[in-house]
C-alpha positions as CSV (number, residue, x, y, z in Angstrom):
1,M,-0.2,0.0,-0.2
2,S,1.2,3.2,-1.0
3,E,1.5,6.1,1.3
4,S,-0.7,7.9,-1.2
5,T,-3.4,5.0,-0.8
6,L,-3.0,5.2,2.6
7,E,-4.3,9.2,2.4
8,T,-6.8,8.7,-0.3
9,S,-8.5,5.8,2.3
10,Q,-8.9,8.6,4.7
11,T,-11.3,10.2,2.9
12,E,-13.2,7.1,1.8
13,Q,-16.7,6.2,3.4
14,K,-14.5,3.6,5.4
15,I,-13.0,3.8,9.3
16,T,-9.4,2.6,8.9
17,M,-7.9,1.0,12.4
18,Y,-4.3,0.3,12.3
19,A,-3.3,-1.6,15.1
20,T,-1.3,-4.9,16.0
21,T,-2.3,-8.1,17.5
22,W,-1.1,-8.0,20.7
23,C,-2.2,-4.4,21.6
24,G,-4.6,-4.8,24.3
25,D,-6.2,-1.2,23.5
26,C,-6.5,-2.5,19.7
27,R,-8.3,-5.4,20.4
28,F,-10.7,-3.7,22.9
29,A,-11.5,-0.9,20.2
30,K,-12.2,-4.3,17.9
31,R,-14.2,-5.6,19.8
32,W,-16.4,-2.3,20.2
33,F,-16.7,-2.0,16.3
34,D,-17.7,-5.5,16.0
35,S,-20.1,-5.1,18.7
36,H,-21.6,-2.2,17.2
37,G,-21.8,-3.5,13.6
38,I,-19.3,-0.6,12.4
39,A,-17.5,-1.5,9.4
40,Y,-13.7,-0.6,9.3
41,D,-10.1,-2.0,8.1
42,Y,-7.9,-3.5,10.5
43,I,-4.4,-3.2,8.9
44,N,-1.8,-4.9,11.3
45,I,1.3,-2.7,11.1
46,E,3.8,-5.7,12.3
47,E,2.4,-6.4,8.2
48,N,2.7,-3.5,7.0
49,E,6.0,-1.6,7.4
50,Q,4.3,1.5,5.2
51,A,1.1,1.5,7.2
52,A,3.9,2.0,10.4
53,D,5.7,4.6,8.9
54,Y,2.0,6.4,8.4
55,V,1.3,5.8,12.2
56,M,4.4,6.9,13.3
57,K,4.0,10.3,10.6
58,V,0.5,10.9,12.3
59,N,1.8,10.2,15.8
60,G,4.8,12.5,15.8
61,G,7.8,9.4,15.5
62,A,5.5,6.7,17.8
63,R,4.3,3.7,17.1
64,T,1.2,4.1,19.1
65,V,-2.1,1.8,18.0
66,P,-4.8,1.7,17.9
67,T,-4.8,4.3,15.5
68,I,-7.7,4.9,13.7
69,I,-8.4,6.9,11.4
70,F,-12.2,8.7,10.0
71,P,-14.1,9.4,6.7
72,D,-13.9,12.8,8.2
73,G,-9.9,12.7,8.7
74,S,-10.3,13.1,12.3
75,V,-7.8,10.6,14.2
76,L,-8.3,9.0,17.5
77,V,-5.2,7.1,19.3
78,E,-5.6,5.1,22.2
79,P,-9.5,5.5,22.3
80,N,-11.5,4.3,25.4
81,A,-15.5,3.4,24.9
82,R,-16.3,7.2,26.0
83,D,-14.3,8.5,22.9
84,L,-15.4,5.9,20.2
85,A,-18.7,6.4,21.6
86,A,-18.7,10.0,20.6
87,K,-17.7,9.3,17.0
88,F,-21.1,7.7,16.9
89,P,-23.7,9.9,18.5
90,E,-26.4,8.0,16.4
91,L,-25.9,4.6,18.6
92,A,-27.2,6.5,21.4
93,K,-31.0,7.1,20.0
């Protein structure tokens, strides 16, 4: 995946989660999205060096995960349930 592809994916109507398999916060975010039926693309940065570089670029040089990119271009890093719920006010109805 090229950097331009990574940047293009931000503007599409999909959420992209950059994560690792061993990260507890990543597993939590994945479970949260799955339990709420929210579609997302999952990219393991340990298997994709370009994705790891992108995460470092977004996070000031840190490989902090999960880094979640939303269709509006906003970013959440290591979000908790309240942070995620705030992105989806329609779930509170």
